[in-house]
C-alpha positions as CSV (number, residue, x, y, z in Angstrom):
1,M,203.9,222.6,105.9
2,V,207.0,220.4,106.0
3,M,207.6,218.8,109.4
4,K,209.5,215.9,110.7
5,K,207.5,213.5,112.8
6,T,209.5,211.8,115.5
7,V,208.1,209.5,118.2
8,I,210.6,208.6,120.9
9,V,210.9,206.5,124.0
10,S,211.7,208.9,126.8
11,M,212.9,206.7,129.7
12,S,215.4,209.3,130.6
13,M,212.5,211.8,131.2
14,L,210.9,209.2,133.5
15,V,214.1,208.7,135.5
16,F,214.6,212.5,135.7
17,L,211.1,213.1,137.1
18,T,211.5,210.3,139.5
19,L,214.8,211.7,140.9
20,S,213.8,215.3,140.8
21,G,211.8,215.2,144.0
22,G,212.2,217.7,146.8
23,C,214.5,217.7,149.8
24,A,215.2,214.5,151.6
25,N,213.5,213.8,154.9
26,T,214.9,215.4,158.0
27,S,216.7,212.9,160.3
28,Q,214.1,211.5,162.7
29,E,213.6,208.7,165.2
30,E,210.5,206.7,166.2
31,V,208.8,207.8,169.3
32,L,205.5,207.1,171.2
33,S,202.3,208.4,169.7
34,I,201.5,212.1,170.2
35,D,199.2,213.3,173.0
36,Y,196.4,215.2,171.2
37,G,195.2,216.6,174.5
38,S,198.3,218.6,175.0
39,T,197.9,220.8,171.9
40,E,197.5,224.5,172.4
41,A,195.2,226.3,169.9
42,D,194.8,229.9,168.9
43,T,192.6,229.8,165.8
44,Q,191.5,233.0,164.2
45,T,188.4,232.3,162.2
46,V,187.1,234.3,159.2
47,E,184.4,231.7,158.4
48,T,184.5,228.6,160.5
49,Q,183.8,225.0,159.7
50,D,183.3,222.4,162.3
51,E,183.3,219.2,160.2
52,T,186.4,217.3,159.3
53,N,184.9,216.5,156.0
54,M,182.9,219.1,154.2
55,N,180.8,219.3,151.0
56,V,181.9,222.7,149.7
57,G,178.4,223.2,148.2
58,D,177.1,223.5,151.8
59,E,179.5,226.2,152.8
60,Q,181.3,228.1,150.0
61,D,184.5,230.1,150.1
62,A,185.2,229.3,153.8
63,T,188.5,230.9,154.8
64,V,190.1,230.3,158.2
65,F,193.5,231.3,159.6
66,V,194.9,228.5,161.8
67,D,197.7,229.4,164.3
68,E,198.2,226.3,166.5
69,K,200.8,224.1,168.2
70,L,200.1,220.5,167.2
71,D,202.9,218.9,169.1
72,E,206.4,219.5,170.2
73,N,208.3,221.3,167.4
74,L,205.2,220.9,165.2
75,F,203.1,224.0,164.4
76,I,200.6,225.4,161.9
77,S,200.4,229.1,161.0
78,A,198.6,229.3,157.7
79,E,195.5,230.6,156.0
80,L,193.2,227.8,154.7
81,K,190.7,228.6,152.0
82,M,188.2,226.0,151.0
83,P,187.3,225.7,147.3
84,E,184.4,227.8,146.1
85,N,182.6,225.1,144.2
86,N,181.9,221.4,144.5
87,L,184.9,219.3,143.3
88,Y,185.0,215.9,141.5
89,E,187.5,213.1,140.9
90,Y,188.1,212.1,137.3
91,V,189.4,209.1,135.5
92,T,191.4,209.8,132.3
93,Q,194.7,208.9,130.6
94,L,197.7,210.6,129.1
95,K,197.1,212.4,125.9
96,S,197.7,210.7,122.5
97,F,198.3,213.5,120.0
98,D,197.1,213.3,116.4
99,Y,199.8,214.4,113.9
100,D,197.5,216.0,111.4
101,I,195.7,218.0,114.1
102,V,199.0,219.3,115.5
103,Q,200.2,220.3,112.0
104,E,197.0,222.2,111.4
105,A,197.2,224.0,114.8
106,I,200.8,225.1,114.2
107,S,199.9,226.4,110.7
108,T,196.9,228.3,112.0
109,I,198.7,230.2,114.7
110,S,201.8,230.7,112.5
111,T,199.5,232.2,109.7
112,G,201.2,230.0,107.2
113,Q,204.7,231.5,107.6
114,N,207.9,229.8,108.5
115,T,206.1,226.6,109.7
116,E,208.8,224.1,108.9
117,G,210.2,222.5,112.0
118,T,210.8,219.4,114.1
119,L,207.9,217.8,115.9
120,V,208.3,215.2,118.6
121,F,205.1,213.9,120.3
122,D,203.3,211.1,122.1
123,D,201.0,209.4,119.7
124,G,200.0,206.6,122.2
125,S,202.4,204.0,120.7
126,D,204.7,204.1,123.7
127,E,203.7,204.3,127.4
128,F,206.7,206.2,128.6
129,T,206.3,209.4,126.6
130,G,204.2,211.1,129.2
131,G,201.5,212.9,127.2
132,S,204.3,215.1,125.7
133,L,204.7,217.3,122.6
134,T,207.7,219.4,121.5
135,Y,207.9,221.6,118.4
136,Q,210.9,223.7,117.4
137,R,210.8,225.9,114.3
138,N,214.6,225.6,114.0
139,D,217.8,225.1,116.2
140,M,217.7,228.8,117.2
141,A,214.4,228.2,119.1
142,T,216.3,226.5,122.0
143,H,218.7,229.5,122.2
144,L,215.7,231.9,122.3
145,D,214.1,230.0,125.1
146,T,217.4,230.0,127.1
147,Y,217.7,233.8,126.7
148,C,214.0,234.3,127.7
149,S,214.4,232.0,130.7
150,Y,217.6,233.8,131.9
151,A,216.0,237.2,131.4
152,G,213.1,236.2,133.5
153,E,215.2,234.7,136.3
154,M,217.5,237.8,136.4
155,G,214.7,240.4,136.1
156,L,215.9,241.6,132.7
157,T,212.5,241.5,131.0
158,D,208.9,242.2,131.7
159,D,205.4,241.4,130.4
160,R,204.8,244.5,128.3
161,D,203.0,244.5,124.9
162,L,205.0,244.0,121.8
163,S,204.3,245.8,118.5
164,F,203.3,242.8,116.5
165,M,200.7,241.6,118.9
166,S,199.4,242.5,122.4
167,K,200.1,240.3,125.4
168,E,196.4,239.4,125.7
169,E,196.2,238.5,122.0
170,A,199.3,236.2,122.3
171,I,197.9,234.5,125.3
172,A,194.5,234.0,123.6
173,G,196.1,232.7,120.5
174,L,198.1,230.1,122.3
175,Q,195.2,229.1,124.5
176,S,193.2,228.4,121.2
177,F,196.2,226.4,119.9
178,I,196.2,224.2,123.1
179,E,192.5,223.7,122.9
180,M,192.7,222.7,119.2
181,L,194.9,219.8,120.3
182,G,192.1,218.4,122.3
183,V,193.7,218.2,125.7
184,G,191.9,218.0,129.1
185,G,191.8,221.0,131.5
186,E,191.8,224.7,130.8
187,P,195.1,226.5,130.0
188,E,195.9,229.6,132.1
189,A,198.9,231.8,131.5
190,F,200.7,232.6,134.7
191,D,204.1,233.8,133.5
192,V,204.8,236.1,130.5
193,A,208.1,237.5,129.2
194,A,208.3,239.9,126.3
195,M,211.6,240.5,124.4
196,N,212.7,242.3,121.3
197,Q,216.0,242.4,119.4
198,S,217.6,244.8,121.8
199,D,216.6,242.7,124.8
200,F,218.1,239.6,123.3
201,E,221.4,241.4,122.6
202,N,221.5,242.7,126.2
203,V,220.7,239.3,127.7
204,K,223.2,237.5,125.4
205,K,225.9,239.9,126.7
206,A,224.9,239.3,130.3
207,I,225.0,235.5,129.8
208,M,228.4,235.6,128.2
209,E,229.7,237.6,131.2
210,D,228.1,235.3,133.8
211,S,230.7,232.7,134.9
212,D,227.9,230.2,135.6
213,Y,226.9,230.1,131.9
214,Q,230.3,230.0,130.2
215,F,229.6,226.6,129.0
216,L,227.0,228.1,126.6
217,S,229.9,229.6,124.5
218,A,230.8,226.1,123.4
219,K,227.2,225.6,122.2
220,G,227.4,228.6,119.8
221,Y,225.5,231.2,121.9
222,G,228.3,233.7,121.6
223,S,227.9,233.9,117.8
224,D,224.1,234.3,117.8
225,T,222.6,237.2,115.9
226,F,219.0,238.4,116.0
227,Q,216.8,239.9,113.3
228,E,216.3,243.6,113.7
229,D,212.6,243.3,114.0
230,L,212.5,240.2,116.1
231,E,209.9,240.1,118.9
232,V,209.1,237.1,121.1
233,Y,206.7,236.3,123.9
234,R,207.6,233.4,126.2
235,I,204.5,232.3,128.0
236,I,204.2,229.5,130.6
237,F,200.8,228.0,131.1
238,R,199.4,225.8,133.8
239,M,196.4,223.5,133.3
240,N,193.4,224.0,135.5
241,V,190.6,221.6,136.5
242,N,187.5,223.3,138.0
243,G,189.5,226.4,138.3
244,I,192.2,224.6,140.4
245,P,195.8,224.3,139.1
246,V,197.0,220.8,138.1
247,Y,200.3,219.6,139.6
248,R,203.3,220.9,137.7
249,N,206.2,219.9,140.0
250,E,206.3,223.2,141.8
251,P,207.1,222.6,144.6
252,N,208.8,219.4,143.7
253,L,207.2,216.0,144.5
254,R,209.3,214.5,147.3
255,Q,208.8,211.1,145.6
256,T,208.9,209.0,148.8
257,S,206.8,206.3,147.1
258,E,208.4,203.3,145.6
259,R,206.4,203.8,142.4
260,F,206.3,206.6,139.9
261,L,203.3,208.8,140.8
262,A,202.6,211.5,138.2
263,Y,203.8,213.5,135.2
264,P,203.7,217.3,135.9
265,A,201.4,219.1,133.5
266,T,203.4,222.0,131.9
267,V,203.2,224.1,128.8
268,T,205.9,226.6,127.6
269,A,205.5,228.4,124.3
270,L,207.6,231.0,122.4
271,L,205.5,233.0,120.0
272,S,207.2,235.6,117.7
273,N,206.3,237.8,114.8
274,N,207.3,234.8,112.7
275,G,204.8,232.4,114.4
276,I,205.5,229.7,116.9
277,E,209.2,229.3,117.6
278,M,208.8,226.6,120.1
279,I,206.3,224.8,122.3
280,T,206.8,222.1,124.8
281,M,204.0,220.2,126.5
282,M,204.3,217.5,129.1
283,G,201.8,215.6,131.3
284,M,198.9,216.4,129.0
285,F,195.8,214.2,129.5
286,E,192.7,213.4,127.5
287,P,189.5,215.3,128.1
288,Y,187.4,213.8,130.9
289,E,183.7,213.3,131.5
290,E,182.3,216.0,133.7
291,H,181.2,215.3,137.3
292,Q,182.4,211.7,137.5
293,K,182.6,211.3,141.2
294,E,181.9,214.1,143.8
295,A,184.8,214.7,146.2
296,V,184.0,215.5,149.8
297,I,187.0,217.7,150.8
298,I,188.5,217.5,154.3
299,G,188.8,220.9,156.0
300,E,190.8,222.3,158.9
301,D,190.4,219.3,161.3
302,G,191.2,216.8,158.5
303,I,194.4,218.6,157.5
304,K,195.6,218.8,161.0
305,E,194.9,215.1,161.5
306,A,196.9,214.4,158.3
307,I,199.9,216.4,159.5
308,M,199.8,214.7,162.9
309,K,199.7,211.3,161.2
310,K,202.7,212.2,159.1
311,F,204.8,213.3,162.1
312,G,203.0,211.4,164.9
313,N,205.6,208.6,165.2
314,V,208.8,210.6,165.1
315,I,210.8,212.8,167.4
316,L,211.2,216.2,165.7
317,T,214.6,217.6,166.5
318,S,213.9,220.5,164.2
319,E,210.9,222.9,164.3
320,F,208.3,222.3,161.5
321,R,205.7,225.0,160.9
322,A,203.1,224.7,158.2
323,K,203.0,228.2,156.5
324,N,201.3,227.8,153.1
325,I,198.2,225.6,152.4
326,W,196.6,225.5,148.9
327,M,194.8,223.1,146.7
328,E,195.7,221.5,143.4
329,Y,194.6,218.6,141.2
330,F,197.0,215.7,141.2
331,P,197.2,213.4,138.1
332,L,197.9,210.2,140.1
333,L,198.9,207.3,137.8
334,R,197.2,204.0,138.5
335,E,199.6,201.4,140.1
336,D,199.5,199.1,137.1
337,S,199.8,201.7,134.4
338,F,202.0,204.5,133.1
339,T,199.2,206.1,131.1
340,E,195.9,205.8,133.0
341,M,195.3,208.2,135.9
342,E,192.9,209.6,138.4
343,L,192.7,213.4,138.8
344,I,192.2,213.9,142.5
345,P,192.2,217.1,144.6
346,V,195.0,217.4,147.1
347,W,196.0,219.8,149.8
348,C,199.6,221.1,149.4
349,V,201.4,222.2,152.6
350,D,204.7,224.1,152.7
351,F,206.7,224.0,155.9
352,E,209.3,226.3,157.4
353,V,212.0,224.3,159.1
354,D,213.9,225.9,162.0
355,G,212.8,229.3,161.0
356,Q,214.0,229.0,157.4
357,S,211.7,230.4,154.8
358,V,209.5,228.1,152.8
359,E,211.8,228.7,149.8
360,D,214.9,227.8,151.7
361,S,213.6,224.8,153.5
362,G,212.1,223.2,150.4
363,Y,209.9,220.9,152.5
364,S,206.4,220.4,151.1
365,I,203.9,217.6,151.4
366,R,200.8,216.8,149.4
367,F,197.8,215.1,151.1
368,N,194.8,213.5,149.4
369,A,192.1,216.1,150.0
370,V,189.4,213.4,150.4
371,T,191.1,210.7,152.5
372,G,193.9,212.7,154.1
373,E,196.4,210.1,152.9
374,E,199.9,211.4,152.3
375,I,201.0,211.5,148.6
376,S,204.2,213.4,149.3
């Protein structure tokens, strides 16, 4: 296999991630502390928990729906589900990829066909490359990715089986590829698009007629042609730790901290009947030792306290209502490093603002699920 090895310093990626946080804070003024005694509660319990901090091994799969006024213009109306198993905090670092191992993995999944391409990856020689790896079989790979992404956004494709390989086989093959690279966590496919030559022609036509994408004509998209037998899966993976998704910047990190906090862990792959067309990986980390430090997770009371602490010293002129609460692992970089990290469980909270949907308001906060400290 003939491949081009390129190792780059990606300061632009770092700046982009730092600036790509979510919505700015709502205009607020400082005010006296909140009177906790004035809260009104109507909590519907499926399985209740009384302790602010809880070892999930003591009470598993606890689910509670909380519908409560915390303070003026501050509410919570969300289901809270505690993790099913005991969780742990881990110390690890961003992945340094081995060139020979990557080559072998690409050859394996491509069955020895059409494996020439360009490989750009983090080999540990630069601290700003973010555990990243990118492979493109040729220049057309970027175009195929654009067509697949557009088709998914516009509902022009689905996750059906293609003739050269079933969807399940494609997912399993790419999972094996990711595992061959020796990264930490477990890859899970959560978005699959399947396209053939006819689909690409239809999507190309739609893009060329879309005024928002006219700039692609200058990039040669209008003259693209597709092999008659071309079939492509575009599969997006998330990385899981203990069955819990790792942060991948959805929703965006609001980045209120003065320091850079984390690289999102994301994997996108295009697999065709010719082999791997493209794969991009970011935020990959080294395998970690199991059960390093047990995490005692805060429950309902702890989350409410964290929300109150966040808003407790401000006058809310808009109504904030917590609507979605879920857990993820957050790869928090150490303050003195761009490569060493702590994988910690966090509670993610989506808010509706003045009745706007969560999608429209774009206001989300992450709290350390052990200490309740805001990560944002």
